[in-house]
C-alpha beads as a LAMMPS data file, in Angstrom:
LAMMPS data file: protein, C-alpha beads

195 atoms
194 bonds

1 atom types
1 bond types

-500.0 500.0 xlo xhi
-500.0 500.0 ylo yhi
-500.0 500.0 zlo zhi

Masses

1 110.0

Atoms # bond

1 1 1 94.526 145.440 222.594
2 1 1 97.175 147.247 224.555
3 1 1 97.084 149.102 227.820
4 1 1 98.329 152.684 227.831
5 1 1 99.580 154.721 230.811
6 1 1 97.395 155.029 233.913
7 1 1 94.610 157.606 234.097
8 1 1 93.099 158.989 237.335
9 1 1 95.212 156.958 239.760
10 1 1 93.718 155.645 243.009
11 1 1 90.040 155.190 242.325
12 1 1 87.924 152.293 243.554
13 1 1 86.800 149.326 241.504
14 1 1 83.182 150.489 241.836
15 1 1 84.128 153.963 240.521
16 1 1 85.851 152.347 237.537
17 1 1 82.892 150.066 236.817
18 1 1 80.449 152.977 236.961
19 1 1 82.589 154.859 234.431
20 1 1 82.766 151.845 232.111
21 1 1 79.013 151.449 232.187
22 1 1 78.362 155.148 231.553
23 1 1 80.890 155.427 228.672
24 1 1 81.160 151.955 227.077
25 1 1 82.822 153.316 223.932
26 1 1 85.932 154.400 225.850
27 1 1 87.256 151.176 227.354
28 1 1 89.741 151.168 230.167
29 1 1 91.133 148.500 232.480
30 1 1 91.478 148.680 236.251
31 1 1 94.211 147.285 238.515
32 1 1 94.423 148.110 242.231
33 1 1 93.287 151.735 242.072
34 1 1 94.794 152.585 238.688
35 1 1 92.946 152.926 235.374
36 1 1 94.612 152.201 232.038
37 1 1 93.333 153.342 228.627
38 1 1 93.089 150.688 225.936
39 1 1 94.027 151.002 222.275
40 1 1 92.250 149.364 219.354
41 1 1 93.177 146.239 217.411
42 1 1 94.360 145.631 213.835
43 1 1 92.584 143.855 210.989
44 1 1 94.709 140.775 211.711
45 1 1 93.846 140.923 215.414
46 1 1 90.133 141.041 214.619
47 1 1 90.303 138.272 212.002
48 1 1 92.072 135.942 214.445
49 1 1 89.620 136.724 217.223
50 1 1 86.640 136.148 214.930
51 1 1 88.134 132.874 213.661
52 1 1 88.768 131.528 217.160
53 1 1 85.415 132.562 218.585
54 1 1 83.676 131.079 215.533
55 1 1 85.366 127.713 216.005
56 1 1 84.570 127.644 219.714
57 1 1 81.005 128.834 219.224
58 1 1 80.232 126.079 216.717
59 1 1 81.831 123.387 218.896
60 1 1 79.936 124.458 222.021
61 1 1 76.567 124.760 220.297
62 1 1 73.923 122.802 222.180
63 1 1 76.036 122.623 225.355
64 1 1 75.940 124.807 228.464
65 1 1 79.028 126.693 227.311
66 1 1 79.609 130.364 226.543
67 1 1 82.178 132.151 224.385
68 1 1 82.768 135.887 224.808
69 1 1 84.959 137.897 222.437
70 1 1 86.295 141.354 223.374
71 1 1 83.269 143.093 224.844
72 1 1 82.770 141.173 228.097
73 1 1 84.498 142.556 231.167
74 1 1 86.339 140.281 233.628
75 1 1 86.462 140.825 237.382
76 1 1 89.532 139.401 239.091
77 1 1 88.451 139.684 242.709
78 1 1 91.678 138.203 244.089
79 1 1 93.682 141.014 242.456
80 1 1 91.223 143.940 242.668
81 1 1 91.234 144.168 238.880
82 1 1 88.878 144.590 235.936
83 1 1 90.029 143.585 232.449
84 1 1 88.751 143.119 228.886
85 1 1 90.359 139.879 227.673
86 1 1 90.209 139.328 223.931
87 1 1 88.407 136.033 224.513
88 1 1 86.822 134.173 227.426
89 1 1 84.924 130.899 227.551
90 1 1 83.479 128.499 230.083
91 1 1 81.188 125.521 230.345
92 1 1 78.766 125.163 233.243
93 1 1 77.323 127.812 235.513
94 1 1 78.290 131.418 234.780
95 1 1 79.039 133.738 237.701
96 1 1 78.641 137.494 237.283
97 1 1 79.535 140.480 239.454
98 1 1 75.902 141.656 239.606
99 1 1 72.543 141.491 237.837
100 1 1 73.863 143.526 234.859
101 1 1 75.679 140.355 233.662
102 1 1 78.444 142.388 231.998
103 1 1 81.300 141.388 234.325
104 1 1 82.252 137.705 234.331
105 1 1 83.891 136.148 237.389
106 1 1 84.648 132.548 236.380
107 1 1 86.132 131.922 232.917
108 1 1 87.890 128.592 232.417
109 1 1 89.604 129.810 229.222
110 1 1 91.110 133.231 228.503
111 1 1 92.726 134.110 225.184
112 1 1 94.782 137.116 224.114
113 1 1 95.880 138.048 220.576
114 1 1 99.425 139.359 220.870
115 1 1 100.774 142.539 219.342
116 1 1 104.197 144.105 219.646
117 1 1 102.837 146.595 222.183
118 1 1 100.896 144.079 224.331
119 1 1 102.995 140.918 224.219
120 1 1 105.122 141.707 227.277
121 1 1 102.083 142.562 229.392
122 1 1 100.053 139.580 228.130
123 1 1 102.880 137.198 229.044
124 1 1 103.826 138.952 232.272
125 1 1 101.641 141.114 234.487
126 1 1 98.341 140.197 232.858
127 1 1 99.036 136.455 233.063
128 1 1 100.064 136.892 236.709
129 1 1 96.655 138.481 237.384
130 1 1 94.765 135.838 235.408
131 1 1 96.494 132.992 237.294
132 1 1 94.774 134.233 240.453
133 1 1 91.349 133.268 239.040
134 1 1 90.471 129.890 240.615
135 1 1 88.307 128.770 237.668
136 1 1 90.965 129.454 234.989
137 1 1 92.338 126.280 233.369
138 1 1 93.633 127.430 229.954
139 1 1 95.407 130.611 228.841
140 1 1 95.813 131.001 225.077
141 1 1 98.309 133.419 223.489
142 1 1 98.005 133.923 219.725
143 1 1 100.535 135.785 217.581
144 1 1 99.187 137.997 214.820
145 1 1 102.599 138.327 213.120
146 1 1 103.310 134.653 212.380
147 1 1 101.818 131.228 212.943
148 1 1 102.349 130.720 216.666
149 1 1 99.860 129.801 219.364
150 1 1 100.877 129.034 222.935
151 1 1 98.604 127.314 225.414
152 1 1 99.259 127.404 229.136
153 1 1 97.218 124.726 230.918
154 1 1 96.810 124.449 234.684
155 1 1 97.470 120.974 236.058
156 1 1 95.531 119.570 239.023
157 1 1 98.488 120.410 241.303
158 1 1 98.378 124.084 240.216
159 1 1 101.426 123.996 237.915
160 1 1 101.123 125.584 234.462
161 1 1 102.289 123.559 231.460
162 1 1 103.134 125.267 228.141
163 1 1 102.298 123.842 224.720
164 1 1 103.540 125.640 221.592
165 1 1 102.043 125.276 218.095
166 1 1 103.686 126.678 214.941
167 1 1 102.215 124.775 211.978
168 1 1 98.948 125.391 210.167
169 1 1 98.207 121.649 210.373
170 1 1 98.360 121.724 214.204
171 1 1 95.295 121.154 216.344
172 1 1 95.087 122.471 219.911
173 1 1 93.029 120.638 222.484
174 1 1 91.308 122.967 224.982
175 1 1 90.403 120.611 227.820
176 1 1 88.710 123.327 229.869
177 1 1 85.835 123.602 227.392
178 1 1 86.242 120.289 225.525
179 1 1 87.053 121.919 222.168
180 1 1 89.803 121.757 219.541
181 1 1 91.256 124.722 217.635
182 1 1 92.536 124.181 214.090
183 1 1 95.415 126.566 213.368
184 1 1 94.621 126.758 209.654
185 1 1 91.220 128.145 210.684
186 1 1 92.686 130.420 213.388
187 1 1 94.809 132.099 210.694
188 1 1 92.254 132.054 207.864
189 1 1 92.289 135.420 206.000
190 1 1 95.236 136.704 208.074
191 1 1 97.733 138.514 205.844
192 1 1 101.209 138.343 207.383
193 1 1 102.758 139.993 204.285
194 1 1 100.992 143.327 204.830
195 1 1 102.883 144.031 208.037

Bonds

1 1 1 2
2 1 2 3
3 1 3 4
4 1 4 5
5 1 5 6
6 1 6 7
7 1 7 8
8 1 8 9
9 1 9 10
10 1 10 11
11 1 11 12
12 1 12 13
13 1 13 14
14 1 14 15
15 1 15 16
16 1 16 17
17 1 17 18
18 1 18 19
19 1 19 20
20 1 20 21
21 1 21 22
22 1 22 23
23 1 23 24
24 1 24 25
25 1 25 26
26 1 26 27
27 1 27 28
28 1 28 29
29 1 29 30
30 1 30 31
31 1 31 32
32 1 32 33
33 1 33 34
34 1 34 35
35 1 35 36
36 1 36 37
37 1 37 38
38 1 38 39
39 1 39 40
40 1 40 41
41 1 41 42
42 1 42 43
43 1 43 44
44 1 44 45
45 1 45 46
46 1 46 47
47 1 47 48
48 1 48 49
49 1 49 50
50 1 50 51
51 1 51 52
52 1 52 53
53 1 53 54
54 1 54 55
55 1 55 56
56 1 56 57
57 1 57 58
58 1 58 59
59 1 59 60
60 1 60 61
61 1 61 62
62 1 62 63
63 1 63 64
64 1 64 65
65 1 65 66
66 1 66 67
67 1 67 68
68 1 68 69
69 1 69 70
70 1 70 71
71 1 71 72
72 1 72 73
73 1 73 74
74 1 74 75
75 1 75 76
76 1 76 77
77 1 77 78
78 1 78 79
79 1 79 80
80 1 80 81
81 1 81 82
82 1 82 83
83 1 83 84
84 1 84 85
85 1 85 86
86 1 86 87
87 1 87 88
88 1 88 89
89 1 89 90
90 1 90 91
91 1 91 92
92 1 92 93
93 1 93 94
94 1 94 95
95 1 95 96
96 1 96 97
97 1 97 98
98 1 98 99
99 1 99 100
100 1 100 101
101 1 101 102
102 1 102 103
103 1 103 104
104 1 104 105
105 1 105 106
106 1 106 107
107 1 107 108
108 1 108 109
109 1 109 110
110 1 110 111
111 1 111 112
112 1 112 113
113 1 113 114
114 1 114 115
115 1 115 116
116 1 116 117
117 1 117 118
118 1 118 119
119 1 119 120
120 1 120 121
121 1 121 122
122 1 122 123
123 1 123 124
124 1 124 125
125 1 125 126
126 1 126 127
127 1 127 128
128 1 128 129
129 1 129 130
130 1 130 131
131 1 131 132
132 1 132 133
133 1 133 134
134 1 134 135
135 1 135 136
136 1 136 137
137 1 137 138
138 1 138 139
139 1 139 140
140 1 140 141
141 1 141 142
142 1 142 143
143 1 143 144
144 1 144 145
145 1 145 146
146 1 146 147
147 1 147 148
148 1 148 149
149 1 149 150
150 1 150 151
151 1 151 152
152 1 152 153
153 1 153 154
154 1 154 155
155 1 155 156
156 1 156 157
157 1 157 158
158 1 158 159
159 1 159 160
160 1 160 161
161 1 161 162
162 1 162 163
163 1 163 164
164 1 164 165
165 1 165 166
166 1 166 167
167 1 167 168
168 1 168 169
169 1 169 170
170 1 170 171
171 1 171 172
172 1 172 173
173 1 173 174
174 1 174 175
175 1 175 176
176 1 176 177
177 1 177 178
178 1 178 179
179 1 179 180
180 1 180 181
181 1 181 182
182 1 182 183
183 1 183 184
184 1 184 185
185 1 185 186
186 1 186 187
187 1 187 188
188 1 188 189
189 1 189 190
190 1 190 191
191 1 191 192
192 1 192 193
193 1 193 194
194 1 194 195
């Protein structure tokens, strides 16, 4: 999903969160006092997200791991931000902002499905914000226009290493949650010709 121009500049994080909880059908994102409206996703975007979350869900079944697609909010305390990543996952203890359990603090994996309108932000400003989350180990970027998945993985020294996958036979190892993504399944039922 893409972010649109800022609405109601200079509000607090708590003000933003109250608004999100009162009107959950109108999602916005928050960064340092500014609120940004979000647009919806395409059929391809939703198919990819469903395919990825399905693979991860089945591989984490029976383990203390959680996979959240689209609806879970993320609090980036180090950047005074609130986001709605397309996908988040973690294994181990979950940390939430409060007892409502609708604002995750500690994902180890974040994934975004790229569109022409969001790609620059997902690679740039959004990734810069996400890198400030101490628990984050893997950042997954998935194209909806062609077979291309990029995985940024954080090394023990803090450096980020990029892996790029462009073939349906490729398999992507997600060390942060001990899972493997099959690209032929990521792109199942995705129609590149209709675009």
